C-alpha atoms as a printed R data frame, in Angstrom:
    type eleno elety resid chain resno       x      y      z
1   ATOM     1    CA   MET     A     1  22.509 20.334 25.946
2   ATOM     2    CA   VAL     A     2  25.202 21.805 28.140
3   ATOM     3    CA   TYR     A     3  22.751 22.893 30.815
4   ATOM     4    CA   LEU     A     4  20.552 19.819 31.011
5   ATOM     5    CA   CYS     A     5  23.341 17.939 32.745
6   ATOM     6    CA   GLN     A     6  22.770 20.259 35.728
7   ATOM     7    CA   VAL     A     7  19.188 19.033 36.104
8   ATOM     8    CA   GLU     A     8  18.084 15.569 37.055
9   ATOM     9    CA   THR     A     9  16.288 14.033 34.089
10  ATOM    10    CA   ASN     A    10  13.139 13.520 36.166
11  ATOM    11    CA   LYS     A    11  12.744 17.272 36.861
12  ATOM    12    CA   LYS     A    12  10.512 19.457 34.723
13  ATOM    13    CA   ILE     A    13  11.705 22.974 33.986
14  ATOM    14    CA   ILE     A    14   9.484 26.026 34.157
15  ATOM    15    CA   LEU     A    15  10.790 28.955 32.104
16  ATOM    16    CA   PHE     A    16   9.155 32.231 33.105
17  ATOM    17    CA   ASP     A    17   9.449 35.976 32.578
18  ATOM    18    CA   GLY     A    18  11.841 36.886 35.378
19  ATOM    19    CA   VAL     A    19  10.822 40.557 35.567
20  ATOM    20    CA   CYS     A    20   7.047 40.008 35.535
21  ATOM    21    CA   ASN     A    21   5.358 40.299 38.930
22  ATOM    22    CA   LEU     A    22   2.539 37.938 37.895
23  ATOM    23    CA   CYS     A    23   5.037 35.361 36.651
24  ATOM    24    CA   ASN     A    24   7.148 35.610 39.817
25  ATOM    25    CA   SER     A    25   4.046 35.217 41.988
26  ATOM    26    CA   SER     A    26   3.029 32.190 39.927
27  ATOM    27    CA   VAL     A    27   6.457 30.601 40.413
28  ATOM    28    CA   GLN     A    28   6.241 31.235 44.165
29  ATOM    29    CA   PHE     A    29   2.792 29.574 44.142
30  ATOM    30    CA   VAL     A    30   4.137 26.508 42.320
31  ATOM    31    CA   ILE     A    31   7.109 26.270 44.693
32  ATOM    32    CA   ARG     A    32   4.754 26.279 47.719
33  ATOM    33    CA   HIS     A    33   2.554 23.567 46.204
34  ATOM    34    CA   ASP     A    34   5.267 21.385 44.626
35  ATOM    35    CA   LYS     A    35   5.269 18.833 47.449
36  ATOM    36    CA   LYS     A    36   6.825 16.142 45.200
37  ATOM    37    CA   ASP     A    37   9.728 18.428 44.143
38  ATOM    38    CA   ILE     A    38   8.944 17.995 40.443
39  ATOM    39    CA   PHE     A    39   9.990 21.386 39.103
40  ATOM    40    CA   ARG     A    40  13.070 23.471 38.528
41  ATOM    41    CA   TYR     A    41  12.929 27.106 37.399
42  ATOM    42    CA   ALA     A    42  14.771 29.498 35.111
43  ATOM    43    CA   ALA     A    43  13.996 32.979 33.860
44  ATOM    44    CA   LEU     A    44  13.487 33.312 30.109
45  ATOM    45    CA   GLN     A    45  16.027 36.157 30.230
46  ATOM    46    CA   SER     A    46  18.741 34.069 31.885
47  ATOM    47    CA   GLU     A    47  21.618 32.458 30.018
48  ATOM    48    CA   ILE     A    48  20.335 28.968 30.787
49  ATOM    49    CA   GLY     A    49  16.800 29.983 29.820
50  ATOM    50    CA   GLN     A    50  18.059 31.280 26.476
51  ATOM    51    CA   SER     A    51  20.067 28.080 25.957
52  ATOM    52    CA   LEU     A    52  17.063 25.857 26.692
53  ATOM    53    CA   LEU     A    53  14.963 27.904 24.259
54  ATOM    54    CA   ALA     A    54  17.631 27.710 21.554
55  ATOM    55    CA   GLU     A    55  17.927 23.922 21.971
56  ATOM    56    CA   ARG     A    56  14.219 23.665 21.134
57  ATOM    57    CA   ASN     A    57  14.183 26.378 18.456
58  ATOM    58    CA   ILE     A    58  11.672 28.427 20.442
59  ATOM    59    CA   ASP     A    59  11.610 32.066 19.365
60  ATOM    60    CA   THR     A    60  10.636 34.311 22.280
61  ATOM    61    CA   ALA     A    61   9.931 37.121 19.821
62  ATOM    62    CA   GLU     A    62   6.880 35.092 18.847
63  ATOM    63    CA   LEU     A    63   6.330 33.397 22.200
64  ATOM    64    CA   ASP     A    64   6.550 35.487 25.356
65  ATOM    65    CA   SER     A    65   5.036 32.922 27.642
66  ATOM    66    CA   ILE     A    66   5.511 30.430 30.388
67  ATOM    67    CA   ILE     A    67   7.149 27.325 28.994
68  ATOM    68    CA   LEU     A    68   7.214 23.923 30.671
69  ATOM    69    CA   ILE     A    69  10.000 21.632 29.515
70  ATOM    70    CA   ASP     A    70   9.692 17.923 30.181
71  ATOM    71    CA   PRO     A    71  13.304 16.890 29.406
72  ATOM    72    CA   GLY     A    72  13.564 14.264 26.729
73  ATOM    73    CA   VAL     A    73   9.805 14.306 26.128
74  ATOM    74    CA   ALA     A    74   8.260 17.609 25.047
75  ATOM    75    CA   TYR     A    75   7.638 21.192 25.917
76  ATOM    76    CA   TYR     A    76   4.379 23.002 26.586
77  ATOM    77    CA   THR     A    77   3.534 26.669 26.166
78  ATOM    78    CA   LYS     A    78   0.839 29.113 27.262
79  ATOM    79    CA   SER     A    79  -2.346 27.500 28.602
80  ATOM    80    CA   ASP     A    80  -1.051 23.975 27.921
81  ATOM    81    CA   ALA     A    81   1.950 24.692 30.173
82  ATOM    82    CA   ALA     A    82  -0.251 26.134 32.926
83  ATOM    83    CA   LEU     A    83  -2.594 23.139 32.845
84  ATOM    84    CA   GLU     A    84   0.284 20.643 32.835
85  ATOM    85    CA   ILE     A    85   1.775 22.390 35.869
86  ATOM    86    CA   CYS     A    86  -1.581 22.263 37.687
87  ATOM    87    CA   ASN     A    87  -1.867 18.573 36.862
88  ATOM    88    CA   GLU     A    88   1.615 17.860 38.238
89  ATOM    89    CA   ILE     A    89   0.947 19.825 41.437
90  ATOM    90    CA   GLY     A    90  -1.993 17.533 41.994
91  ATOM    91    CA   GLY     A    91  -4.669 17.777 44.630
92  ATOM    92    CA   GLY     A    92  -7.538 20.088 43.767
93  ATOM    93    CA   TRP     A    93  -5.356 21.927 41.250
94  ATOM    94    CA   SER     A    94  -5.423 18.944 38.891
95  ATOM    95    CA   ALA     A    95  -9.173 19.524 38.532
96  ATOM    96    CA   LEU     A    96  -8.307 22.533 36.368
97  ATOM    97    CA   THR     A    97  -7.274 20.110 33.629
98  ATOM    98    CA   VAL     A    98 -10.983 19.949 32.806
99  ATOM    99    CA   PHE     A    99 -10.201 23.059 30.733
100 ATOM   100    CA   LYS     A   100  -8.269 20.829 28.321
101 ATOM   101    CA   TRP     A   101 -11.692 20.089 26.819
102 ATOM   102    CA   ILE     A   102 -11.708 23.671 25.534
103 ATOM   103    CA   PRO     A   103  -9.740 23.937 22.300
104 ATOM   104    CA   THR     A   104  -6.212 25.262 22.813
105 ATOM   105    CA   SER     A   105  -6.789 28.146 20.414
106 ATOM   106    CA   ILE     A   106  -9.669 29.433 22.566
107 ATOM   107    CA   ARG     A   107  -7.787 28.903 25.853
108 ATOM   108    CA   ASN     A   108  -4.792 30.759 24.439
109 ATOM   109    CA   ILE     A   109  -6.910 33.784 23.508
110 ATOM   110    CA   VAL     A   110  -7.578 34.309 27.221
111 ATOM   111    CA   TYR     A   111  -3.955 33.500 28.064
112 ATOM   112    CA   ASP     A   112  -2.688 35.995 25.477
113 ATOM   113    CA   ILE     A   113  -4.921 38.796 26.797
114 ATOM   114    CA   ILE     A   114  -3.491 38.296 30.286
115 ATOM   115    CA   ALA     A   115   0.087 37.964 28.970
116 ATOM   116    CA   LYS     A   116  -0.224 41.088 26.851
117 ATOM   117    CA   ASN     A   117  -1.416 43.149 29.821
118 ATOM   118    CA   ARG     A   118   0.590 41.528 32.620
119 ATOM   119    CA   TYR     A   119   3.027 44.415 33.104
120 ATOM   120    CA   ARG     A   120   0.267 47.005 33.130
121 ATOM   121    CA   TRP     A   121  -1.983 45.018 35.489
122 ATOM   122    CA   TYR     A   122   0.628 43.456 37.791
123 ATOM   123    CA   GLY     A   123   3.772 45.516 37.227
124 ATOM   124    CA   LYS     A   124   7.319 44.453 36.580
125 ATOM   125    CA   LYS     A   125  10.665 44.420 38.344
126 ATOM   126    CA   ASP     A   126  13.884 46.075 37.210
127 ATOM   127    CA   GLN     A   127  15.697 42.749 37.378
128 ATOM   128    CA   CYS     A   128  14.962 39.050 37.655
129 ATOM   129    CA   MET     A   129  13.990 37.572 41.000
130 ATOM   130    CA   ILE     A   130  16.896 36.444 43.172
131 ATOM   131    CA   PRO     A   131  15.966 33.260 45.028
132 ATOM   132    CA   THR     A   132  16.502 32.944 48.741
133 ATOM   133    CA   PRO     A   133  19.312 30.593 49.856
134 ATOM   134    CA   GLU     A   134  16.664 27.946 50.716
135 ATOM   135    CA   LEU     A   135  15.222 28.065 47.187
136 ATOM   136    CA   LYS     A   136  18.462 28.498 45.249
137 ATOM   137    CA   ALA     A   137  18.761 24.761 44.484
138 ATOM   138    CA   LYS     A   138  15.429 24.883 42.642
139 ATOM   139    CA   PHE     A   139  16.672 27.525 40.189
140 ATOM   140    CA   LEU     A   140  18.957 26.740 37.288
């Protein structure tokens, strides 16, 4: 729990693949729409990302996915994480939570197809995204 002291307890943490173009675009989208300043961000590959995963016994060899951590409460993965993020963003995006009626196993089939092909379809970077000075405070 060394790193959680750096984050206010009311902030949710999005762990993402820092070299994935789709993942980076998704984080940029969330940042633009996070009007209530709910989220903080860390790459799965980063030291803090690895620490947060280890604290929750999450094995990225089995789970190469977006992960939403609600400190002190729970964590969400794959389609559950995406839908929770949409719900927190609010506005019209919260309407996407209607997909929670579809069983998680079915939603995750679609999620896994996209995740498996994300580098081929969207490309990847040589290194993790470096936030601008304005956004640096949002990254752990």
